[in-house]
C-alpha positions as CSV (number, residue, x, y, z in Angstrom):
1,X,4.7,-17.8,-13.6
2,X,5.1,-17.5,-9.8
3,X,8.1,-15.1,-10.1
4,X,6.2,-12.8,-12.4
5,X,3.0,-12.9,-10.2
6,X,4.7,-12.1,-6.9
7,X,7.6,-9.9,-8.1
8,X,5.9,-6.6,-7.6
9,X,4.2,-7.4,-4.3
10,X,7.5,-8.7,-2.9
11,X,9.2,-5.5,-4.0
12,X,6.5,-3.4,-2.4
13,X,6.8,-5.4,0.8
14,X,10.6,-5.1,0.9
15,X,10.3,-1.3,0.3
16,X,7.8,-1.1,3.2
17,X,10.0,-3.1,5.6
18,X,13.0,-1.0,4.5
19,X,11.0,2.2,5.3
20,X,10.0,0.9,8.7
21,X,13.5,-0.1,9.7
22,X,15.1,3.1,8.5
23,X,12.4,5.2,10.3
24,X,13.2,3.5,13.5
25,X,17.0,3.7,13.3
26,X,17.7,7.3,12.6
27,X,16.9,10.9,11.8
28,X,17.7,13.4,9.0
29,X,18.3,11.7,5.7
30,X,16.9,8.5,7.0
31,X,13.5,10.2,7.6
32,X,13.4,11.1,3.9
33,X,14.3,7.5,2.9
34,X,11.6,6.1,5.3
35,X,8.9,8.3,3.7
36,X,9.9,7.0,0.3
37,X,9.8,3.4,1.4
38,X,6.5,3.8,3.2
39,X,5.0,5.7,0.3
40,X,5.5,2.8,-2.1
41,X,2.3,1.0,-1.1
42,X,0.3,4.2,-1.3
43,X,1.7,5.0,-4.7
44,X,1.0,1.4,-5.9
45,X,-2.7,1.7,-4.9
46,X,-3.0,5.1,-6.6
47,X,-1.4,3.8,-9.7
48,X,-3.7,0.7,-9.8
49,X,-6.8,2.8,-9.2
50,X,-5.9,5.2,-11.9
51,X,-5.6,2.4,-14.4
52,X,-9.1,1.0,-13.8
53,X,-11.9,3.0,-15.5
54,X,-14.3,4.7,-13.1
55,X,-17.3,2.7,-14.6
56,X,-15.7,-0.6,-13.8
57,X,-14.9,0.2,-10.1
58,X,-17.2,-1.4,-7.5
59,X,-19.3,1.2,-5.7
60,X,-18.2,1.9,-2.1
61,X,-20.5,0.5,0.5
62,X,-20.2,1.7,4.0
63,X,-21.4,-0.7,6.6
64,X,-22.6,0.6,9.9
65,X,-21.2,-0.8,13.2
66,X,-24.7,-2.2,14.0
67,X,-24.6,-4.2,10.8
68,X,-21.2,-5.6,11.5
69,X,-22.1,-6.6,15.0
70,X,-25.4,-8.2,14.0
71,X,-23.8,-10.4,11.4
C-alpha cells in the first residue's frame, strides 16, 4: 500500500532533483535535460487538473494581504 501511494511522488521528486543537479553542473545538452526534469512537476499538476471535472474543482479564493496579516 505504501509503495503504491508514494511511488509517483517519489519519482516526481527524483526527477526534480535530477533536473536541479543537471542544471547546475553544465550547459548544452544538460540544459535540455534539466528542463525535462524540472517540467515533470508542472506536467503532473496539469495532468491532475485535466482529470478533475471543472464542476468539482474548488473555486479560487484570493486573499488580500490585509486579511492574511489580520488573522
